[in-house]
TIVO-662407 format. One record per residue: residue in three letters; z, x, y of N, C-alpha, C, O, CB in turn. Coordinates in steps of 0.1 Angstrom, whole numbers, plus 5000, padded with zeros to 4 digits. Atoms other than C-alpha are relative to their C-alpha. Glycine has a CB too. Example, Ala and Ser with C-alpha at 12.3 -4.5 7.8 and 13.67 -1.06 7.14 Angstrom:
residues 2
Ala500050094988507851234955500050095012500750195012501249905000Ser500049914989507151374989500849925011500949975022498650045005
***
This chain:
residues 145
Met500849905010738173516613498550045003497650044994499949944987Asn501549935000735073656627499750135001499950225010499249965009Lys500249795001733973986617498850025006497949945006499850094981Lys501449954996731274166632499550104990500250184985500050075016Pro500749905014728574336606500050105006499650115018498649984993Ile500449864997728674686604499050065004499050155012500150064992Val501549974996725074726607499349885008499149785001499150034986Lys500750094996723374506631498649994997497850084999500050015010His501350045006720274336615499150005011499049925020500149854994Ser501250004985717474446640499150044994499450094983500250115014Lys501549985006713674486632499950155002499050224997498749915009Lys500549815004713974866636500350064987499750134980500950125011Leu499549985012716374876608499249984989498950064981501149934999Tyr501150065011714174696586499150064997498750074986499449905001Ile501749945000710774866596500550164993499950224984499150025022Leu499349895006713275186589500350024987500450134982501250025006Leu499449995015714275086553498550004995498450074985501249884994Val501150075006710674966546499150165001498350184991499349845009Cys500449875001709375346555500450084992499750144985500250065010Leu499449925008711975506538500249994987500950074980500950005004Gly499650055012711575316508498250064997497750094986500849804998Leu501649985006707675386508499950175000499150234992498549935013Ala500049855000708375766516500550034986499950104978501050055011Leu499249965016710875776484498949994993498450104990501449884993Met501250085010708075596463499050144999498650204988499149835009Ala500949904999705675866476500250154993499350214988499850025013Ala499849905002707676156469500350004985500150104978500750065008Gly499850005019708576036432499150054995499050154988500149874992Ala501350005006705075996425499650175000499450244990498949895010Ile500349834995704376366441500850114991500450224986500750035018Ala499049925010707276496420499849974987500250054979501449975003Glu500249975015706176356388498950054999499050114988500049894992Gln501049955001702776496391500050164997499550244990499349955011Ser500149855003703876826397501050044991501150164987500350075012Ser499049975018706576806367499149994989499550024978501349864995Phe500750025012703776736345499250155001499050234992498949855000Ala500749865001701777046359501050124997500450204991499350035014Ser499149945004704977246355500850004988501550104983500449985007Gly499349985015706477136322501449935003502049904993500250184993Leu498750034994709677016341500149864995499049804995500250015017Pro500050155004710876646326499949935011500749965020501249954992Gly500250104990709676376348501349905004501249795000498849924994Arg499050104995712876196362500349965014501149895018501150044996Phe499750014987712076246397499249855005499649775014499550135007Leu500850145002709475946393501049865001500949785010499150004985Gly499150095003712075706381500949985010501049865010500650034989Phe499149994991714475756408499649975014500149895022500450104999Gly501150004986711975796437499749855002500149775011498250104998Ala500550155000710475466426501149935001501049855011499249954988Gly499250115002713475276417500749985016500849865020501150044986Leu499249984992715475386448499049935015499449855023500450155000Gly501550014991711775366473500049855001500049795012498450084993Ser500850124998710774996459501349925003501249805006499049954985Ala498750114994714674866466500250005012500349895018501550024995Ala500150034987714774986500498749935008498949865017500250115006Ala500950094996711374846507500149864997499349785001499050044995Ala500050145004712274546494500949955010500649865018500349964985Leu498850054991715474496512499249985017499049885025501550145001Gly500650034986713674596544498949905003498849875015499550135005Ser500750074999710774356538500449855002499949785010499450044992Val499250104998712974066531500549985014500349895022501150014991Gly499450014987714874176561499149935010499449825017500350135006Leu501150054989711574146582499649854999499549785008498650095000Ile500050155002710973796567500949975005500849975017500049954989Leu499050064995714073656573500450025016501349945020500950034992Leu500350004983713773756613499149955003498949935015499850115007Arg501850084992710373586616500849864997500149775001497850044988Arg499750145002712573246605500049915009499249955017500949994996Lys500250114991712772946627501850025001502750024993499149844994Pro498550025001715972966647501149925003502049955011500350075004Glu499350075000717572656642500050034981500949964976499649875008Asp499749975009717372766607501050154997501850154988499049974996Ala498549884996719573096613501149945001502049954993500150075015Arg498550064996721972886631500449924987501749924986499949895015Gln499450085009722272666601500850104987501750084980498749894994Gln499549935007722872946580501550075004502450104998499050084996Glu498649934993725473096603501149915002502349945004499850075014Ile498850174999727472746604500149984982501149924978498849795010Asn499950055014726972726566501250144992502050124982498150004993Glu499149885006728773116560501049995007501650095004499450145000Asn499149994993731473046584500849864995502049854999499550025015Asp499450105000732272696570500849984983500350004972498949905005Glu498750015010735572626546499449984989499750064980501249895003Arg500350045011733672446519499050114995499450144984499749865000Phe501049905005730672716513501250134996501250184984498750045013Ile499249905002733572996516500849954988500850044980500950035013Lys499450035009735572796490498850024987499050104977500749855002Ile501449985014732072776465500050155001500550214991497949935005Arg500249865006731573136469501250074996501050194994499250085009Glu498949965003735073226461500349984986500750064978500949955009Lys500050085016735073016429498950074994499050124982499649814999Ser501149935007731673166422500550134996500550184984498750015010Ala499849845003732973526425501150004992500850104985500450105013Gln499050035010736173436403499149994990498950094983500949875002Ser500550065012733973266377499350154994499650194983498949865004Thr500749915002731573596377500750114997500250204990499350025009Trp499149885006734373826371500849944986501450024979501250045013Tyr499450015013735673666342499149994988499550004977500849905001Val500949975008732273646327499550144996499250194985499349945005Thr500249865000731474006336501250064989500950114979500250055017Leu498549965006735174086321499549954983499350054976501649875008Thr500450055013734073886288498650084993498550104981499849855002Ser501249935003730674056287500350154996499950194985499049995013Leu499449914999732174376290500950014982500850114974500949985015Leu499049985013734674316258498949984988499050044978501449864999Ala500650035009731874166240499050134994498650154982499449885003Leu500749885002729874496245500950144995500450244991499450025013Glu499249925007732574696234500649994983501050074974500949985009Phe499950015016733074546202498750004989498749994977500949864998Val501049995007729574566194499850154998499350204987498949945006Phe500349844999729574966204501250044984500850094973500750115021Leu498849985012733074986179499449934990499750024982501749925002Phe500850095013731174766150498750124995498350144983499049815009Leu501049915000728375046155500650104997500050174988499350015012Asp499549885002730475306153499550125013499550245013499450024985Tyr500049914990729475426189500650045010500649995021499449985004Met498549954994732475646200499749995016500249915024500550174995Ile499849944986731475796231499449855012499949855024498750175001Pro500250094989729675446249501449895002501849835012498549934996Cys498850084999732775266236501350085010501950005018500649984986Phe499749984987734675476258500050025012501150045018500050035000Ile500650054992732575436285500449885007500749875019498950004994Val499850164997733275036284501150015001501549935010499649904991Ile498550014999736975116280500250055017501050015025500950104988Gly499749934980736675306317499649915006500349865015499250155007Val500650104987734475076333501049874999501449825010498249954997Met498850124998736974766320501350055004502249975005500249924985Ala498749994992739874946334499650015017500349965026500950164994Val500050034986738274986368499749885002500149845013499150085008His500350154997737074626366501649935005501849885016499449924982Val498950055000740674526361500950045009501649965016500550004990Ile499349934987742274806382499749955015500549965024499550145001Ser500650044988739974666409500549865008500649845020498749984997Tyr499550125001741274326401501550015008501849955018500149964986Phe498550004993744874416410500250065013501250045020501050064992Ala500149944988744074626439499449885008500449835015499050145000Phe500450064991742274386458501249875000501849835010498549974998Leu498650094996745074126452500950015004501549925010500549964994Tyr498849964992747574316461499650025020500249985030500450174992Arg500649974982745474436496499849825005500449785014497850115001Asn499950144994744574036500501149925003501149825010499449934993Ser498550095001748373916493500350025014500449935022501450074988Lys499549974992749374146520499249935013499849865022500250134997Lys500750024989746574086545499849825002499149765011498750094998Leu500350164997746673686541501349935003501349815006499349924987
***
């Protein structure tokens, strides 16, 4: 079951991500400055800075990981395909699923007791997507495996 990655991790891709991230952060800052002059609400800075800094961080981390020692990269590749590590990841994902669902349920009760009905319905929708996706993946994986 050796899957090929969708995007090959290359130095050019990570450099592109860093440049794109810096450009988005600069565009957000410029949009924020122009919104002060025109009186428009300044939401572009948050979007540009958030998305840009995330892209720049991903690209930077990718460049750092490419500079690792070859034996470290080989050991990580072995660990990714090792049955023990796969089982650990599956168990962690299952536990995370239960924690997320419980947190959404607790948030639902908080909104319900505070009488915030619109956020209450939003959380119900998110919980429904969460549970439906579980059953969809369960059905797909049972057919595939």
